N, C-alpha and C positions, 0 to 999 in steps of 0.2 A: 279933550278926551285923551287919557293916558295911552301912550304907545304900548303895543303888545310886547311882552317879554320875548327875547330871542333865546331859543334853546338849540344847542348843537348836539347832534348824535354822530359819533365816530365809531363805526363797527369794523371788525376785521379779526384776523387770527392773532395778530401781534405775537408772532412766533418766530423769533423774539421781537419785541419792539425795538425799532432802530432810529437812526438820526432822521430819516425821512418822515417817520411818524411824528416825531417831536417838532420838526420844522413846520409841518402842516398845522399842528395844534397851536403853536406859537402865533402863526400868521392869522389863524381863525380867531384867536382871542383878541389880538391887537386890532384887527379890522372890524370885527363884528360886535365886540363888547357884550357877549351873551350873559344872561343871568345864570345859566348853567351849561356845562359841557359834560356829556356822558360818553365815556369810553366803554365799549361793549365788546369784550373778547368773545369770540364765537366758541361754541362747543365743537362744531365741525363745519367745514365749508363745502358747498355743492361743487366747487371747482378744485379744492385742494385736499379734501378729506380731513382726517383727524390730525390735530397739531402734534408736534413732537414733544412739546413741553406741556405739563399739566396746567389747568386753568389757574390754580393757586399761584403757580410760579410766574405765569404770564401776567397775572394781575400784580404780583409783587414787583416784577421788573418794570411795569408801567408806573407804579407809584414811586419806585426808586428813581426812575428817569425823570419824572415830573419834578421831583425835589431837586435832583442834580441840575436840571435846566432852569430852575427858579420859576416854574410855571404854576406852582401851587399858591393859592391865595392871591390870584391876579385881581386887580381892581376893575370894576366896570366904569365906563364913562370916558369919553375922549379927553376931557379936562384932566381927569385923574391920571390917565396914561401919560399925558403931556407932563404933568407934575413929576411922575416917576422918572421920566427921561431926564428932566431938568435936574432932579436931585442926583441922579447917577453922574451927571456932568459937573456937579458941584455948583449948580446955579440956584439951589434951594437950600440956603444955609440953616434955616430954622427947623429944628426937629419937632418944635411944638405944633407946627401946622399939620393938620390931618386931612386925609381924603374925605370928601363928603359922599362919594359914591359907595356902593356896596361891593363886596367881593364876588367874583365869579365862582360859583360852586362847581368844582371839578370832581366827578365821581367815576370810579371804575365799577361799573354796574354788572351784577351777575345774572341778568335776565336770561340770556341765551344759555348760559351754563346750567342754570337751575332747571331749565326745560329738559336737559339731558338727552337732547336729540337735535337733529339738523333743524336749524331755524333760518328762515329766509328773511332778507332785509325788510320785506313788506310787513312781516309779522312783528319785527322789532320796532319799526316805525309806528305800527298800530298801537303797540304797548305804550310808547312814549306820548303818543297823541292823546290817549286816554288819561295818562298821568298829568299832562299839561294841555287840557282841552282848549284853553284860550290863548296859548302861546303861539309864536311864529316858529315853526320847526325848520331846522336846516340839517341836511345830511352831508357830512364831510367826506370827500373822496379825492383821489388823484385823477389827473386828466386821462391816464390810461384806462381808468374804470369808466369814465364818461364815454369813451369809444365803444365799450362793450355793454353799456348800460341797458340797451334795448334787449339784451339776452337774459337779463335778470327776471326772475319770476314776478309776475304782476307789477312790472315797472311803472305802469300808468297809475296804479293804486298808490305807489310810493310818491309819485309826483303830485297826486291830489292831496297828500297830507304833509309833504315837506318840500322845501326848496333845496336843490343840489348846491353844495358849496364846494367848488372845484379848485384844486391847486395844480398849476401847470408843472408837470414833471419833465425833466430833461429827456429828450429823445421822443417825446410824445407831443403832438400838437393838440388841438381840441376838436378832433373829428367827432361828429355827433350825429350818427345815422338816425337816431330816434327823434332828433330835433328837440331834445329835452331842454327846458329852460334851466339856467344855472347862474349862480353868482360866482364870478372869478376872483380868486384871491390874488393880491399883488405879489409879484416876484416869481421866481422859479425855484423848484424844490428837487432835491436829489432823488433819482430813481435808483432804488436799491432792490435788487432781485433777492427775495427771501430764500429761494432755493439755493442760490449761490452762497448767500450768507450762511445758511445752515450747513452747507457742504463744508465750508471752512471750519465751522464749529465741530462738526463730526470728525474732522481731521485733527482737532486739537489746536487749531490756529485761532488768532484773535482778528476777526475781520474788521476792516476799516469802517464799516458802516455802523458799528455799535458804539454806544457811549461807554466810557470806562466803567461807570457804575453798573451798567448792564452786564458787561463781561465779568466783572467781579462777582456779581450775583450768580451768574452761570457757573463760574469756576468754583465758587463756594458750595453750591448745591450739587455739583457734578451733573448738570443737565447736558443734553445733546451728546449722550454717550460718554461724557467725561468720567463718570463713576466707573463705567466698564473699562475705559482706557487705563485708569489707575489700577484697577484690579488685575488687568492683564500684564501691566508693567511689572507688577510684583511677582507674577507667577511664571511669565515667559523669560527666557534668557534675553539679554540685551540684543543679541543678533536676531533672534526670532521676533522680538517686539519691533525692531527696526524694519524687518521684512513685512510684518503685519501692517505697520503704518504706511509703508510704501504701496502695498497692495490696496489698502483702503483709499489712499490718495488717487490712484489711477482708476479704481472702481467708481469713485465719486465723479471724477472727470467724465468717464464714459456714461455714467447714469444721467448726468446733465445733458450730454450730447444726444443720447438716444431715447430719453424720456422715461427712464426707469426711476423708481422711488429712491431718492438719495439716502433716506434713512435705512432702507433695506440693504442697499448696496454697502453702506458703511458697516452695518451690523454683520453682514456676511463676510466682508473683508476683515473685520477685527477678529472674528471667531473662526475663520476658515482653518487655521492651524492650531486650534485649541488643544488638539491631541498630538500634535507633531513631536512634542518632546517626550512622549511615552516610548519606552523601549519596545522592540519587536515582541518580546515575550509578554509584556503587559498588554500590548495591542491584541495579541491572540487571546489572552485571558478575557479581555474586555469584549471581544467578539463573541466568545462562548457565553459569558455571563449575561450579556445584554441581547443575545440572539440577533446580532447584527446581520442584515441581509446585504450581500454584495455579490456581484457576478463572479462565478468561478471561485467561491470563497475558499474551499479546501486547497485548491491549487495556489491561490494567492498566499495562504498561510505558509505553504511550503516554500514557495519561490520568491515572494516579495511581500512579507508581512507589513513593511513600512507603508504600503499602499492602503492599508486599513485605516490610516490616520484620518482620512477624510470621512469615513463612515463613523468612526469613533468620535470624531469632532462634531458631527451633526448630533450624535447622541448626547454629548456633553453640552452642546449649545441648548438643547431642549431641556435636559434634566438639571444641569447646574446653573445655567444662565437664564432659564425661563423663556427661551425663544419658542414661540408657537407658530409663527408664520411658515407655511409649507414651502413657499418659494425660497425663503432664506435657507431653510434646512436642506432643501434639494440642491441649492447652489453649493453649499458646503460639501454635501455628500458627493457631488459630481465634479469637484474641482481638480481631481487627479486624473481620472480616466475619461472624463467628458461624457457626453450623452448623444445618442442618435437623434433625439428630439429635444434639444435644450430650449428652455424659455429665455427671455431676454436677460434676466438676472444671472442665470447660470452661464450664459455666454460671457457676460461682463466679468464675473469672478474668475472664470477659467482663463480668460485672456490676461486679466490683471495679475493673476498669480504668476504667470510665465513671463510677463513683459514689464513688471514693476521696475522702477528706477534703480533698485538695489541689485538687480540681476547683472552679472558681469559679462555673460556670453553675448556675442554680437547679434544673434538672432532676436534677443529681447527688444532691443531698440527698433529693429525692423518691424516686429510684430506690433509694438506700441504705436509706431507711426502709421501702420496699416489700419489699426483699430480706430484711429481718429478719422479715417476715411470710409472704411467698410468693415463693420464688426463681424459680419459673417465670414468674410475672407480672412480676417485675423484669427477667428476661431479655428478655421480649417488649417491655417498656417501653424498655429500653436500646437495643434494635434500632430501635425507632421514633424515639427521640431522635437516633440517628445518621443515619437516613434524612432526617429533617426538617432536621437541621443541614446536610447536604449540599445539600438543595434550597434552603434559604434563602441559603446562601453561594455558590450557583452552582457547587458542586463536582460531581464525577462520582459518581453513585450506582451502585455496583457491582451488577450484576444478581444476584449471589449473595446480597447482603444483602436485596434485595427478595424473593427466593425464600424466604429464612429467615422474613421477616415473614409472607408468604402461608401458608407451611406451619404456623407456630406459631399464627397467628391461626385457621386452619381447625381445628387440634387443640383450641384453646380453645373454639371454638363447639360442637364435637362432644362436649365433656365432659358 
């Protein structure tokens, strides 16, 4: 009786695909010799929300990475794999010899994307079980996912249709609260935090966890805010762009520390000074033309029109750059005067703007260090620094900033 075909399913955001993904794929192919391996980029995740890169590009990066790693066209069968290794070592001199096995079919499958809605793993496994009713299905995942597998929707249904194929990731054992059966891949695999990796990309860096081919794809397509950074670099002065980059870097660091969305933090950081280069006269005209709403608007126009740049910046972010997220627009709008009831993103941007590494005054470093321990205390301290600066330089202290200080100080005392 012929053995059942082995089919491997590997689902995830792949946002972007990184070295850890490809290491798991390689190990699964070599150890299991499947007839087919399906990579299934998700439309959205119940744990992570919507991906930062479109499906088409995540699929494209996967295909590029598979080619770069030599994983396309893998042969099935232990003997064939052994022959491949011997040939690489120069122990198989005859090119006339051919493998007798068949190739593993590797497919980047659009099942979840075509549904255009949140799809649970149990639904994905159901689909491939119907596609291969007589095959032995395996679901590939890292050991960190085994630990939380019992929280997945209908996880018992998944186990009734597929066997878990787990790779041990650095920093994670194989805790298994659900007692789910699994096949363990040989070796250890890198644990690469996608949020940290994307934060690096949002900052314009090349994270170490990416294949060179993947980063080239990202750079070429302007993904992960790359296109926006290029656009701003052309429109902002070098000094302003440097400040914007510094603010974005600190905002991303704080977003990872306090659980804010890194994409939103980066977007707010990059666009917070979009209108800072406008002259006071232009800002006043912009306020009138677009009917900007700001506290003490008429007084601000007379005494410190430069403060209008945060309100004009939010307007530009929405109209010129297509930002629709309210929390991002509010953070941009509130980054000069602050807010008496700031949300997490507004706190992060307000603090990052004052305490970014390009700031030369000593209080900036103090506030940055404080922000890494206590964001609320750093927000209050940043507000105080701004008020004292205005007092010492003879500038106008906006009444709203004073109200922010009074409100937050009272809240701190009442804790």
